[in-house]
Every structure is written in structure tokens, then in C-alpha cells.
C-alpha angles and dihedrals in degrees: 000000000000115000131180113181120187123203139168101065122136145118125306138163121253111280093031132112139240132183120213125198131197118199114201132200140158098047139061097276097188092059095057134078109231126214144182123223132177138203123200122199111284093007136099121257111269137198116257109170144334136200126200122248092266098037093247099121135031138188131196140195111251091243093064103029111128093016104060128054124197122200141156141208110212092186089062099031091236133132126198140202117197109198118195133174089022120200131203089250089064088070107121146106107280120214131191120213141183125217144159121249134068105280104346123187093186143015098063120173103204132041138186126222095252139242126236121242117188123185118190125201 
């Protein structure tokens, strides 16, 4: 069955860095765009970043542009999110997702269970 497993979350002080990973199985990884989303307490889940099926193009939410970098390794079926210069407002549960389309911001087919990221001031 389809599985998306996030790892790498944790606690960090503002200005620090974290690297998230998402290991995929059960579907044809290199045919899907892969994205990161996040949900803070009391807020709706929001788009963070997406990478095309072949890793050639990326798109970011304005709130993270210039600080976060999304990438993927199709040989290993893994997607990454490098998060630098973290801010307290980045605190959320981060989810990885797989969807069809070029650089989708919605309509994803597959979702992971999430990993907590906490940034203290």
C-alpha cells in the first residue's frame, strides 16, 4: 500500500535549521509531484513547497521563499525539505504529499502522517 513517512522534525531555536525527509513507497514516485504542507495549532493546513516529478522545477509559499529548499531523489524515492533561518511562526506539523499535475498546490492524492517542528524564540 501507499506509504509516505516523514522524519527529521524536532525543536530548534529561532534562526536555526532543520532538514525533513519523506520516504515514499507503494506508488510510482517518479511520476508524481511531491509537496510539503504544514498545519499550526488552530489554523488550517497550508501549502509550503512543491517539486515537479523530475525535480526540475520548484514552487514555494511566500512565507518560506528564500529560507526553505525542497528537493527529491527519485533513485531513493525520497523527498527533502531543508529549512533554514527558522522562525517561531514556522512551528507546525509538517506533512509530505504526492499528487499529479505540474506544480500543484492542492488536490494531492497521498499524504503522510506528519512530523512536528517547533521553533522557539
